[in-house]
N, C-alpha and C positions, 0 to 999 in steps of 0.2 A: 307473324314474322318468322322466318326460316333461320333457325338458331344454326344450322349447318353453315349456311352462307355467311352468316355473321361470324362463326368460328374460322371460316376460311381467311376472311377480312383481318380478324383479330391475329390470326398466327402469321400472316403475311406483314403484317405491321410490327410484330414483335422485334425488338433488338435482338442481336445475336446471343447475347447472354442469357435472355430469357429462353431463347429457343433451345440453346444447349441444356439449360437447366431441365426443361421440360423432356427433352430426350433423356437426359441421365436418368430421371426419375421414371420415366415411362418408356423403358428400352424397347418394348414390342411393338410401338410404334413405326420402327425403323428395321423392322426384321418381317420380310426383306425391305430393301430401301424402299423409301416413297417417292413416287416421280413427281409430284408436287405438292402444293400446300392443300390443295382439294383432296388428295390420297391421305395426306397426314390428319386432315380434319376428319375425314371419315373414319381412318381407324380411331381416332381419339374418340369418336362419338358412337361406334358400333358397341354393342351389347355385350362383347367378348372385352374389347378394350376399356369399357366403363367398369366392368365388373373387376377387374383387375386393379385399375385405379382406387376404386372403392375400398378395396383391401389394403390399400396403402394409408389410409385415412385414420386418424386418432379421433377418440370419441366426441372432443368439442367440434372437431372439424365435420364430422358426420352429422352431429346435432344440428350444427348451423345449416349444413347443405340440405338436410331433411325438413327444416322449417322453412328454407326458401321455396322447394318444391311444393311443400303444403299450402303455404300462405301466397305465393306470388303469382300473378296472372301469367298464364302461359305465354302471351304476347306482350304485354307491357313490362312485366318483371316487378320488384318490390326493392325499397329502399332497405338500408342498412338498418335504420331504425325500426322499419315495420318489422323486421327479421327478428332484432332484438325483442321487440315486444312479444314474439311468440315464443321465446326462450325465457322461462322463468330464472331469474337469477342473473340473466346477463345484461350487459349494457353495450351500447352502440361502441365505445372503445375497444371492447374486448372482441365485438363480432367483426368489426372492420379488417383487421389483421387476418382473421380466419377466412373471411372472403377473398383478401386479396392472395392467399395460399391456395384456395381453392382455383381462383382465376388462372394462377400459376401452373397448376394442374389440368388446366382447359377443362374443367368442370363446370365453371361458371362463368359466363359473359358479362360484358357492360352493355347494357341495350345502349341502342344510339339514341342521341338527343334528338327532340322534336321540338322546333325544326334543327336540320342538321347543323346549320351555320349558327346556331344559338351559342353564345359565350356562357352565358348564366342561365340554364335551365334547372335549377334547383338540385337537390340531391341526387346522388348516381343511383341508376337503378340497376339491378343485378338480375341476371334470366341463368337458369339452369339449363343445361343441354338437355333437348328434347327426350332422349332414349332413356335420361337416368329416371325418369318417372316409371318406365317399364322394369328397368334394372331393380330399383329400389321394392318394387312390388306393389299390389294393389292396397296394402296396409302400410304405409309408411308411418313411422313413430307409433305403432300399434293402432292407429285409428283406422276406421273404415272406409268404404268408399261414401261419396257424397249422394246426395238423393238422385241427382241427374243419373249418373254413372248406375246405379242401383236400378232406377226405372228403365234406364236402356238395356241393361244385362239381363234382367230377371223377367220372365214371362209372367205377365199379370200384375206386375209389380207397379205399374202407372195406372192401370185402372183400381188398385186398391188404395193407392194414394189418393186417385180422385174421388174415390168414396168417403175418405177420411177428410180432406178439404170441404167436401161438399156438406159433410155433417157439422163441421167446425162453422162452416159459413151460415148453414141453415139454424143452426143453434142461435147466432147472434141476431138472425133476424127473427126469429119466432117465439124467444123468450118471453112470455108475457111481463109487462113491466118494465122491458129494456129496449131502447132503440137502437136501431140497427146502425152500425158503424158506419161512417161517412166512405165513400169510395176512395181509394188511394191508401195511403201510409197513414195509420193513427196517429192522433196527435201524442208528442212525447209525454210520457208520465201518467198516461192513462193507463190503469191495471183493471184487467176485468176478473172480477174474483168469482169463485166457484159458487154457482147456485145451487139450491137444495133440489132442485127439479132436472138436474144434469149429472148427480154422482152417480157412480156405480153401486150396484146391488151386492148383495152377500156372496154372490159368486163371481165378483170382478166384472161383471159386464154392466153397459149401460142401461139402467132403468127408465131415464126419460127420453124424450124423441131426440135429443141431440145433445152431444156432449160439449161441455166447456171448459176447455183446459186451464188451468188456475194459473194466475201469475204471469198472464200473458197480456201484452199492450195490444188490447183489441186485435182479435184473430185475423186469419186472412181476409182481404177485401173480397166481398161479395162479387161475383162473376158479372159482366156486363152481358145483357142478352145478346146473342149473335157472336159474341168474341170467346175464342177458344183460349183457354188459360193452361199453362203447364202445371201439374198438380206437382211435380218435384221443385220446381222453381217456387211453387206457392209456398211448400214446406219450408225451403230455404228461408223465404222471407218471415215465416212464421217463427222459426228458431231464432232469427236476428234478431227479433223484437224483444229477447229475453236480455236481461243484463246479468245474470247468474244463474246457477243450479237452483238456488232456493226457490226463486219464482218459478222454475218449470215443475219443480216437484211438490209445489204447496198443494196439499190436499191429496198426495199419493197414498196408496195403502202402506201397511207398516210393511218393511223389508225393500222396499224398492231401492233406497240408498245403498243396502249391502248388495242387492242383485246389481245394481250398474257398477258397483265396485268391483265386482269379477272382470268387468271387462276392461280393467285398467291395462293388462298385459297383452290383450289382443281383443278385437271387435267381433270375434266369432264367439257364438254361444249355443249349447244345445237344449233345447225345450221340447216338450210335448205338444202334439195339434198345434204348431205355429200356425198353421193355414185354417184355423178355425173361422168360422163365419163371426164376421163383426157388425153385420147390419143392425141396425134397432131393433128389427122385427125379430131376431134371433135372440136378443136378451131376454132373460124370464122377467116378467113384471113389465115388458115393455110397452104395455098400453095401459097400465095402471095410473100413469099420471104422476102427480107431485106428491102424492100421500107417502109413499115409500121411499123416496128418495133419500132422506136422510139416515132412514134406518139401514138401506143398502150401503150407504156411504160408510157408516160406522162398521157395517159387516166386514166390508172389502178391506178395511184396514186391519183386519184379524185374518183374514182369509190367505193362505200360503200361495194360491194361485192368482191371487188379485193382482199383485205387482205385475206379474207376466199380462196378463189380460189388459191392464192400465195402460203398460206401455206399448202393447200391440195396438189398441184403440186409438192412441193418439200417434201412432206413427213413430214412435220413438226406438222401436225395435222392428227391422224389416225382415219378414221370414224369406229364407232360402229355399227351404222346402219344409215339409211337415215336421221336420226334427231340428233344424237349425235356424237362427236367426242372426242378424247382424246388426250392430250399432251403428247407424250413420256417422258420416266425418262430422256433420254439425252439431249432432248431439255430444259426441265425444269432445270436442273442442269446447263446448259450453260446459259439461262437467269439469274440464280441466281449466276453467276461467278463461278461457281465449288462448291458452298455451299449447302449442305442439309439443314442446319438451317441458317436462315439468321439474327437472332437476339438471341444471347445466353444471358440467364437471370441466372446468377450465384446467384443472391441475390433475396430476397423476395422483393415485391413492397413497397415502403416507401412514404407513404401519410400521410399528418397530419390529424389527427381525431378531433373530437370536445371532448371536458372535460368538466365534471360535478364536483362536489363538492362529496366528499365520502360520506358526512351525507346524501346527496340527495338520493345517490345510494342506502344506506343502508337502509333508511327509506322505500322506494319503494320496496325493497325486504322484507323486513321482513313484510311489510303491504300484499304483494303479499302471502306470507308464512300463515299469519293468514286468508287470504281470502281464500285460497284454502283448507285448513282445515275444515273452518266453512262451506264452500260451500259443500265440500264432506260430512261432517256428515249430512247436510240437505238432500243430495240427496240419502243417504242411508235411511234416515227416509221416505222420499216420495216414495222409491221404495219397502220398507217393506210394507207400508201401500196399495200401489197400484203397483203390480208387471206389469212390461213393458211386453206386448205382441209383438211378433215378426210377420213380414209380411210372406206371401207365397214366396215373390220375395226374402226375407233375410233382417235381421236388423229391426229396431224400425221405426215405421211410423212417420211423421211429426205431426202429431196431437198430438200423447203423448209426442213428444219430446218438442213442444211447449207448453203442459201443464205443464210440468215438468220444462221448463226454467220459465215460470210465477211463480212457487213456488220458484224456486230458486232465483228469481229477476236476472238473468243474460240474455245476449244477446243468440240467437240460436245457432250461431257459439261457444261460451263460452260452451253452454249445451251439444254441440258435444263433445269437449274434455272432459269435465268432465265425461260422459258416458263413452268414450273409456279409459280413464285413470282408472276409477273403475273398468272396465273389464280387463285391462292390469294387475291391483294390485290384479287381483281376490276377489275384494270387492263384486262383482254381478257375478252372473253364470247362465247360461241357463239352465234351467230345460228340461230335453229333453222329461219328460211325458206330462207337459202342453205348452211348446214352450213359454215359460216365464223367463224373466229374473229378478231373485230373490236376495234380499240382503244376503251376507254370509260373514258379516264384525265383526263377534263377537271377533275376535282375535286380529283385528285392533282396534276396539273402545277400547279394554282394555288398548292398549299402551297409553304414555304420547305424547304429541304434537310433540316433537321433533323426536321419532320414528315413529309416525304415518307419518310425512312429507318424512321422509328418505325413508319409505316402498313405499310410493308413487313414488318418485323420482327415485330410484333404480329400480322399475318395469318399468317406462317411457323409462329409458336408454337403456334396452335391448329387448323391446319387438318389435315385427315382424310386427307393425301396424303403418300407417300414419294417424294420426286423420285429418291431413289438408286435405285431400283427400275427407273426407264427404262433402258432399253438391255438389262437382264439377263433371265435366263430363256429359254426355247426354246418357242416363239418369243419373240422379244425383245419386251418391254413398250414402245410407242410413247409417245412424249410427249404428254401432256394426254389419254391413254386411262384407261378405267375401271378397269384392272388395278392402276394405282398407288393407288388408294383403300384405305385400310387404317383401320379403325373404331378401333383402339388405338394410331395414330399420335401423337395429340396427348398421350397418357399416356407413353408410351414417350419422346417427343421432350422432355416437361417433366421426368420423372424423370431423364432422362440428364443434363439442363443441371444439374438440383439437386444431382445426384451431383458434377457437375464444380465447382460452387460449391461445395460441402462439404469436396470435396478441396483446392481452391485455399484455403480458409480453414484448414484444417488443415496445409498446406504451408506458408502464409504465417506462422502462428503459431509454427512449429516451427524447428528450427535449419537454416541453409543446409548443405548437404552439404560435407565437409571439403574435397574436391577443387576445389569451387567458391570456398571460403574461401580456400584456399591460393593458387590463382591470381591472386584478386582483391588479396591482400596484396601478393604480388610486383608486380604491375602497379602499384598505388599506392605501393609503396616505390619503383619505379623512377622513377615520375612527380616524386615527391618530391626524388630525388637529381638528377632532371634539371633543376631551376629554376637559374634562371641566378643569381637574387639571393641564393639560399640560405634565404630567409625564407618560403619556402612552407610550407604544411601538412605535418605529420610524416606518415609514411607509414602509421603505425598509424590515425590520424584518417581517412586518406583510404580505407584499406581499411573501416574502419567506413561510411562514407558509401557506397562501392561495395556493401557487403553490404546496407546497408538500401534499397538501389534496386533489388535483385535480385528477380524474382518468379517462381515456380514455372511450368514448363512440362511438364505430366505427358504421358506417351504415350497412345495409345490402349489399351495393354495394362493400364496403371496404372488409368485410369479405369474400364476393364470390370472390372477386379479389386475395385475399390471398390464399383461397381456390383451385382457379386453379393454385397457382404456387405450394402449396404444394401437391395437387393430381389433376394433369391436367386431367387424363383419365375419372375419375367419375365426373368432374366438371359439365359438361351437365347435367348429371342425378340429380345433386344436386340443380342445379340452381332453378327449381321449386318447391324443398322443404324445401330450405334453410330459406326462409320467415317463414314457419310453425314451423321448429322446434326452432328457435329464439323466436317466438313469444310465442310456448309454453314453452321455458325456462325462460322467462318473467312471464307468470301465475305461474308457479313454484315456482320463487323468485330465481332461478340462477342467473339471471340477473336482476339489477334495475336501471330504466331509461336507458335500453340499454348498461349499464356496468357492466361486469363481477364484480361478489362479491367473496370475499375469502371463502366463502361458497360455491358458483359454482366452484371454482378451486380445494376444496377438493372433491366434487362430481365427476369432470371430472377425478381426478387422482384416483378416488375410494378409497380414504381414508376415510373408513366410521367413524372410531373412531373421527378424526379430524371433520368431518362434524358434528357428533352429539354433540361433544363439543363446536364447533361454535355457534350452533344454540340453545343450552340448555343455554348458556351463555347470548345468544340475547335475547330469549324469556322471557317475565317476568314470575314469578314464579304462578302457577296453583292458583285460588281462592278456598277456601274452604267454602264459605260462601254465602247465597244471603240476598237480603230485600224483605221480604213479605209485600206485599200491600193490602190495603182494598178492592181493585178493583179485587181481585182474581187473581193478578200477582205476579211474583217472578222476582226481577231484579237480575241479574249477572254482579256485578262491574267489569268484567274483563272474562278471560277465567277460565272456571271451569276445575277442575280435571276430568279425564276420568269417574271415577265411580259416582261423584257427577252429572255430566252432563248427564250419562246414566239413573240414577234414575230420575232426574228432567224431561228427556224427556219421561219417562214412566207414571208420575204422572201429566204431564201437557204438552200443545202443544206450541212447540217454536214459537217464533215470532221475527220479525225484523231481519235485517241482519247485525247491527253492533258489534263492539268489546263487547259492554255491552249487554249481552244477556237478551231476555225477555220470561218469560214462562208463560201461561196463564192456570189456574185450570178450568176445565170444567167437567158438570157430567159425560160425556163420558170418559175423561181422568182417573177420579176417578175410574169408574166402570173398566176401562180397568186394572190400577193397582191392584184392589181387584180380578179381575179373574186372574191375573198372580201371587195370592198368598199373596200379603199384606193384613194387617189388618187394620181397622181404627185406632186403639191405635198404631200400628208400624208407620203407615202415620203420625200421628201427632206428634209421638215422632221424627222421621226423620226431620220433617221440624224445630221442635222446636231446634233441636240441631245443624243444620246448617243455620239458620235465625239470624241475628243479631236486629232483631224485633220480638216483640211476635206475635206469630200465630193469625191473625186478627180472630175477631168472624165470619164472613160471611164464612171464609175457613174451620172454625172448623165446622159449621152447614153443610155446603156443604159434608163434609167428612162423618160425622155423618149420614146425610140423604141418601148418595148413600149405606152407609153401612148397612142400616135398610132394604134396598131395596134389598142388595145382599144375594144369598144364598136361596131363597125360593124354587127354584128348584136346584136339583143336577144332573150333567150329568156326565157320566162315559162312558168308552170306553169298548166294548165287541167284540172280533172277533170271538169267538166261544161259543158253548153252549154245554151240555151234558144233557141227559133226560134218567129217568128211571121210569119203572111202579111200582117199590118197593120203597116207601120212606126211608126205613132202610138202603138200600145200600147207597143211596146218603147222609143220615146223617153220616154213617159210614166213607165214603171218607172225609167228611167235618170235622170228629170229629179228624182225626189225623193232620200230619203236612202236608199232600199233597195239602191241599186247599192253603196254602200259597205258597207251590212251583208251583203249576199250576194256581196261581192267580184265584182262583174259588170265586164265589159269588151267595150264594143260593137266587134265584128271587121266588121261589115256593117250596114246599116239594118234588117234583119231577123234577125240573129244577134248572141249576147254570149255570152261564156265566163264561167265562174267556178271560183275554186280550190275551193268545197266541192265535196262528193260529190254525185251525183245525189240522194239521200235527202235529204241536208241541205238541198240548195236547193228541193227539193219542199216540205218543211217550212215552211222560211222564205217563200217565196210563198204557202203556205197560211195562214201566220199574217198576211201582209198583205192576205188577202182574195182572192187569186187561186186559181184551181182548175187548176193544169197536169197535161197529160197526159204519163205516162212514154213515152218512145222505146221501141221494141221490145227494144234491146239492154239496156233498165235497167228491164225489167218486172218482173222478178225481186228482190225486195226482200232487203237485206243481213240476215243473222241479227241477231235482236235487234232490227230495227229496225221502227216501226211508221210506215207514211209519212204515214196520216191523222191521226196524233196530234198533240198539241199540247205534249208534254213532252219536253224536249231532255237527252240524257245529259251530266253534268257532264265537264269534262274533267280528266284526272287532274292534281293538282297535282305541281309539280314542287319538289322539295326538294334541299338540297345533300347531297352522299354523306358519309356519316360514315365516320372512318377506324376500322379495329378495335380501336384502343386506346381511341378515344373511347367507342366503344360500351362496352367493358369498364370505362371509367371511370363512366359513367352509370350501369350496373347497379350498380358498388360503391357509388355513392353513395346510390343508390335502396335497396339491399339491406341496406347495413351498418346494425346497430343503433346506438341512442344510445350503449351502452358496448360499447367494442372490448375483447375479452378475447385472451389468447395473446401469446407472444412470438414474437419474429422467427423463431426456430428452428422452434418449431412451425407458424407459418405457412409457412415454407417447405417443410417437413416431407416427405411423400413423394409427393404428389399435389397438383393444383391444387384446392383445396377451395373451396368455396361461402362466400360473406359470411355474418355473423352473422345479418342480419336476417331471412332465411329460415329460419334455424334457431330462432330466436325465435318467428316465425310459427308454425313445426311446434310448438313446444313449449306455446303457448298453445291450440293446437286438441286438443294431447293431454291436457292438464289440465282441459279443459273437458269431457270425455267419460268415460264409465266405462273402465276399463281393459280389460275383456274382454267380448262378449256371446257366450256358448256357442252353437255351432253357427252363427253367423253371421260374416259377414267374410272377409278373407283367410286368418285364420287355421285355418277348419274344415276345407278339405282338408289343410294341414299337419298338424294334430294327427291326423287320419285316418292319414295316411301313416307318422307316428312310431310310432303304437299298432300298425300292422300290422308294423313292422320291429321292434318290441320283441317281438311274439309270435313273429316268425320267429327272433329270437335264442334266445329262450327255448323254443323247438320246442311252444308250446301251441296250443290250438284258441282261438278267438274267436266270438262272436257278432257277426255282421255284419248291418247294416241298410242296405239298398239300395234303389234306387228301380227299380221294374219299368216295363217299356216302357210300360203304360198309367197311368203316374204313381202308383201305390199302393206303399204300404211293404213290404218282404218281409225278415223276419229269418231268418238262416240259420246254423247252426253249420258252420264251415269251419276247415279248417286252412290257414293262408297259406304260401305257397312262397316267391315273388319279388314284390318291388314294384320295377317301373322303366317308365320312360317313360310315367307317367300312368296305368298299369294294375297292378293286384293279380293274381296268379295263386294260386289256392287250389284244394285238395282237397276235394270235397263227399262226405263218408261215406255220405250218403243215395243218391246217384246212383253212388257208387264211381268217380268220374271227376272230371277237374280242370275247373274253370271260371275264365272271365277277367271281370274287372269293371274298369270306369272309375273311377277313384279320386274324379270329381267326381260321381259317382252314389251313393256309399257316404255315407250319413247318420252313423252311429255304428259304433264298435267297440269292444266289451268282451271282455278277456281272461278266459280260464276256467282255474282252476288245476287240477292234477291230478286233484282229486276231482269234477271236473264241475260246481263252482259258479262263478258268476260271479266273475272277478277284481276287484280293483280297478284302474282306470285309473291 
């Protein structure tokens, strides 16, 4: 059955609400817009699309999906009851809603009724999308491959299994005193006990002529003469005859159970000489008969190598090479008593977390907000004064960062983060001409503090870099180097914060731990007793008030534990990055003392207006005055407004790192202000206006003395010059309005300079009717410049920089449809989803076109690949129509072997050799049944 065609039909039959839900949860399906439902289904079932979708699943969803893939037949599917039986501790009532959620994500399909027009065909069957088996890997839920897959994948494995099956069949038919079992399935309840002439000897090898596995319900049926049997299928039937692991391991050497317990986390293991000879003739004492069997079995129970030998001889461990073995899936399921999942986790883990006062959290958060704004401003000042040079290997050197950290008065690790944050927010940028990082933060400086903070935080949320990687590795990653780029950084960062928010909400709604409650109650009671007038609030009321003001402060381990439940697949990737994400959130003020703040919740929900309102209300009003002192300093009693802070930073040098900023006036700082266009009177008037104290006389003398030395020389810019031998021509040119248009300044009767480039000056003179000649140094025109032309390139318009959160807000306003659906919980979800407007546009496009055009579009190669995989599983031949090198079609009968990396490897019976074809050159695939007729795709 083609799950891709079934998925196309399923998507086309869905209501609009279900499709909009799917597109909002999996926005990559419409990037770019899908042309039809076939293209949408192809993307949904592709390896990349399925990998992203699996990262969205929580633990119970992934457990149910894994059980479906392991237990269900790829063509017919499985019922919810069958899947629930494979999940230990799960009920059908719990599994059914999870299957519906997986169907909503287009990971699970409803198998069609057979016959289609049947109204009551029994319980619904569920199918997993075919490519999910590849994405989950060869070992889902820690189970190995089955015997059939191992026999096909490992050279010599089929012969090895055939020998094991033959010895087991030979043992049943040759043991004296025991009748050979009848052909076919053995009778129910008949158990073949281990005989003394078939047990292992002291070395763990078989002493008798043929082994008899204990606890089996009459082993494999003997082969019918002339009929070929598949040894892998025989082993599957052999394992299916056991009702539990106790019967399978009855009579096994000591340590066998402990050895098999090591395969609980994974089916792969390492042993020595795994490819040892298991033939009866190679066993010590193999020809001694029955006399030594009992002694050899007792010796094997105390032989350390006997457990491995025992398992290998019975095919319960399959050698991969001489050093590694794999536990077959049938054995693993039997050891788990038939359960794919041994521990169902329908609820997120619940462990009590530490609680702190909300006031402590808020104070820590606001302190972090103030610190990050103050430090970022000082960093920009430092980079403006001394741009950061990049190393040849990339990034900024440790020496420059150490100097910057000393200027910022922070640790080296924090300076790494601040530099990365400035680059994320585009406050510093790399100059390609000089290979230096320069400050480009004029737009950021002009914002108020709340907007500045939200600018930084919103840029950090969606940045594709991990600052926590800086300084790690060997060689160490340099700050602002390319090695810190991670494509999955935004997804991991946002899912980590969303899990933190979900954990915060669940702990806030739950009860405060008893230890915290007891301590708070005693504290409240003591305060009530200590009241002087005795009329205070009772201890119980105070304790209740204290408990209401407590907020959870989970540890990194608790957050990681919840992340592993909400997103089990990417949990391993986020394990090393989570500590860095939470530390950066603490620096930014999203959390305070490890507790998530209301401001942090608003940012995680991307409610920018609410975040601005919360922060504006929490931050004190900016100060518009300073205190001028006689030691040539100005003290700011609080946070200054952006305009006042920028002007003071120009007039004086900032000092200190506290809330009350200190600015020191120096001759160099005054000279800098004068060079920027300020005048002495303007500086003194500005200081008098914004100071609550009179301007000190030493400061007034400093400004006047610097102004007296300023302007003795005049420096101007000149990019080009014109010269003539006739002074009257130059005087005529300067007498009109061309001197202002061309930026001309006469420096002698025959020479004038201009601020324009030589090419622009020449074009301007051509427009005025003159025909200038270019000097030898300017004879080569600039790229894309036409000197003799009359068209002038338009100057680029300057636009005010837009903050990252403003960009997100504009996109949301443009893309959100007229009707907003979904709850806060679904919008918080598992990842950053796209607004509803794009999904609605994609839906309109899908509804306006046919669901599928056979042989065309994105689905054609996917359908070919699925048909080939189906033929490989069934072991049948196919009619394959491919395109020859000359462009003509070619129809071949082939036996496909493998499909991987965009190529199909198949056996051509006409040539008696293997051939390889590219998938994109295959036009059609038709399955052929055993009779040689063309099968139905």
